[in-house]
N, C-alpha and C positions, 0 to 999 in steps of 0.2 A: 787608511780611513780610520777615524776614531771609533772606538766601541761605544755603543749606545746601551745604557743599562735601563732596567725597569724603573729604577728610581728617577733617572733623568726624564723618562717619558711621563711618569706620574707628576713630577714637578711641573713640567710644561703643561700638562693637561689641567692641573689645578689652577695654574696661573692664567690660562687662556680660555678654558672651557671647551677646547677643541677635542675631537674624538681621539681615541687611543692610537688608531692607525695613522691618522693625520699627524699626530705628534711624533710618532716614531719616524715616519717618512721625512718630516721636516728636519728632525735631528740628524738623520742620515745625510740628507742633502746639504746640511750646514756643517757636516763633518764634526758633529758633536758640540758645536758652538751654540750655547743657549740663546744668546741675543739674536744671532742670525736666524735661529730656528723660529723665534717669535716673529721676526720680520718676514720670514718665509710664509708663515701661517697667515700673516696679515695680507701679504700680496695675493696669496691664493684665495683668501677670503674675499677680497675685493673683486677678484675675477669671478667669484661665484655669486655675487649679489643678484644678478639678473636671474639666475637659476632659483634663488630662494624666494623671489617675488611671488611665485604661484603657490608656495607652500603655506601650510596652516600654522599660525602662531596662536595656539590655544592654551598654552601654559603661561606662567608669569607671576606677577604679584600686583597687589594694590598698596599704594603708599600715600602719605599725606604730608602736607606742609601747612603749618598753622601760624597765625599771628595772634598771640594771646588766646583768648577764648571768643573772639569776635569775628574771625575770618579763617577759613580753611579751604584748601584745594585738595581734592581727591583725584588720584590719577591711576589708571591701569596701564601697566607696561607689560607687553606680551613677548614671549619667546616660544620656541617649538617644544622644548623638553623640560621636565622638572629638574633634570641634572643641571642645566644652565640656570634655571630659576633660583636654585638654592646656592649658587656660587657668589662669591664676594664681588666679582667683576660686574655681574649683572645687577646686583643690589646697589653697588656704588653708582652705576649708571642711572638707576632709577632715582637715587637721591639727587643727582645732578639735574635730571630732567624735571622732577617735580619742583625743585627750587626755581628753575627757569620758567616753569609753567604757572607759578603762583599768580592767582587772580584770573586765570583763563577759564573759559567755558567752551572753547571751540578748538577741536583737534586740527582742523584744516589750517586755521590761522597760526596754530602753535608750531607748525612745521618751519616757519621762518624766524621763530624766536631765537635770540642769541644765547648760546651756551658756550661760555669760555671762548668767545671770538668766532664761533662757527654757528651756522643755522642748525636748528635741531635735526632737520632732515639729514644733514651730513653727519652729525654726531651719531644718529641711529644707524646710518650706513656703516660708519667706522666700527660701531659696536657689534654690528652683525658680522662684519668681516673678521674681527678678532675672535668672536665667540663661535663663528661658523653656523649661525642660525639666523633666521628672519627675526628682526627685532622691530616692534612697532608700538606706538602709543595708540591704544584702542579708544580711550575716552578720557575726558577730564571734566571736572565740574568744580565750581567754587560757590560757597555759601558765605554770606556776610550778614551780621545782625547783632542784636544785643548779647546773644549767647549762641555759639555754635559748638555742639557736642560732637565728639569723634569716637568711633569704635572700630578697631581693626581686629580681625579674627583669623587665627591659623586653623585651616581645615585639616592640616597635616602638620604634626609637630616638627617634622624635618624640613618643612618648606617655609618661606616667608609668608606674611599674611596674604590670603587670596580672597578675602571678603572685607569690604570696608563700608562704613556708613557715616554720613554727616547728617545732623539734625539742627535746624535753626529755631531757637525758642525766643519768646518775647522778652525774657528777662534771665538774668544769671541764676542758674540752678544746676550745678554739676551732676548731682545725683539723679535728678529726673532726666536730664539730657542723656546720661549714660544708659539709664534704664530704657528709655524710648529708643535709643540707637541700637541697643541689644535686641529689643523687640523687633525693630525693622530688619535687623540682620537675620533673625530667626523666621519671621513670618512674611517677609518680602511683599509688603503692600505695594499697590501701584499708584494710588492717589492719596492725597491728604484728607479730603472731604468729598462728599457727594457732589458738591458744586464744581469740583475739578474733573468729574467724569464727563467726557464728551457725550453729547446727545446721541451721536450715531452709535457709540459703544453700547449705551443703554438700549437703544432701539434694536440693535442686532441681538443683544442678549434676550430681549423680550420676544423677538422673532424665534430664536432658538428654543426658548422655554415653551412657547405655544406649540411649535412643531413637535417637540418632545412629548408634551402632554397629550397631543392628539395621537401620536404614535403609540402611546401607552394605553389608549382607549379611554381616557378620562371623559366624563360627561361634558357635553357642550356648555351647559349652564354653569359648570364649575370652573371652566377654563380661565376666566378673568382673575378669579381669586388665586388659582394655582400659579398662573403666570406671574402675577405680582409678588407672590410669596417667593418664587424662585429668583426673580430679579432682585428682591430684597436680600435674599441669601447671597447672591453674587456680589452685591455691593458691600455686604458685611465682610466678605472675604477680601475684597480688593481695596477698601477704604481704611486707611490707618486709624482714623478716629473712631471707627465702629468695630474694629477688631477687639476680641477679648485680650486683655493685657497679659503679657507673658508671665509676669510675676504674681498676678492675681486675676484668674479668669472669671471672677465674679464682677469685675469692673471692665469697662472698655478703656482704651487708651485715652479717648476724649474725656472720660470721667476722671481719670488720673490727672490729666492736665488741668482740668477745671478745678480740682481740689487743691492743686498747687498754685492756682491763679495764673496759669500760663496758657499761651496759645503757641501753635507751631506754624512757622512761616513756610517750611518746606523741608524736604529730606532728599538725600542722594544715597543710592545703594549700588555698589559695584561688586560683582562676584566674577572672578576670572573664568572666562569661557562661557559665561551666560550673557544673554541679551540684557 
C-alpha cells in the first residue's frame, strides 16, 4: 500500500473541497493515486446526495453577470460551509451558473437551463458530489433598463461577496447608481416608493401601532395622530425614496435622485443567508 502524506491530503482537499478525513480515506483506497482518489470522492459524493438534501445551505456567495450597463443578473449560490464558499471550485461553479442564468428571474425554471450540455440541476448535483456539500441556487433576479448599477460587498475579506445589489435608473449615471446601490446594501429598504407598499401591510402596521399605543396608555383622543405618526415612521424606514441618504443624511434618496434628474425603476438586494 502506498504511503499517504499530509501534503497529498492537503492537495486533494484544496482541489475538491472535501473534508480532511474523506480525502485521506480516498487516497488510501486509491493506493495513493490522486486521480483515482478524486474519482472515489466523486462516487461517494454522488451516493451522499440524498443525505445532503435535508441539510442547510446557509453559506455561499452572491455573483453577477452584466451586459454593459443596461442589463444585469444577480444570483445567490449557496453551500453549507464558508470553507467551500471561499474555494476556487465553488467560485468557478458560480461563474458558470450565473452565465447560464443570465436574464432569468425564476429559480424553478432555471433548474432546466443548459450549462455546458447539462441541465443546471444536474450540474449542481455534480458540484455537490465533488465538494461534499449541498449546493443550490437560492434566488436569481435580472434588471434591465437605461442604466443598471451593480454593487458587490464582501462582509468578510477572506470570503467572496456575500451581499449584492442592482439598481435600475432612468438614465446613465454611474456615480449616482453606485451611491444608491451602496445605500441599498447598507439600509436594506423593502420598497421603492409608498405606492409599492401593499395596502394590507400598511393596515397591519396601523393595527400594531394602535394596539401598542393603547398598551402604553396613550389618551384615546391622541390615538389617531400617534398611529399615523408611527405608520409614517415605518414607511420612512422601509421605503427607499424616503430613507435618509447614506452619504448625506440631510437629504432623502428621493431628493438625491431628483437633483440628478433621475428616477429609479427598481432594485434587488441579496445577502447570503437572509430572506
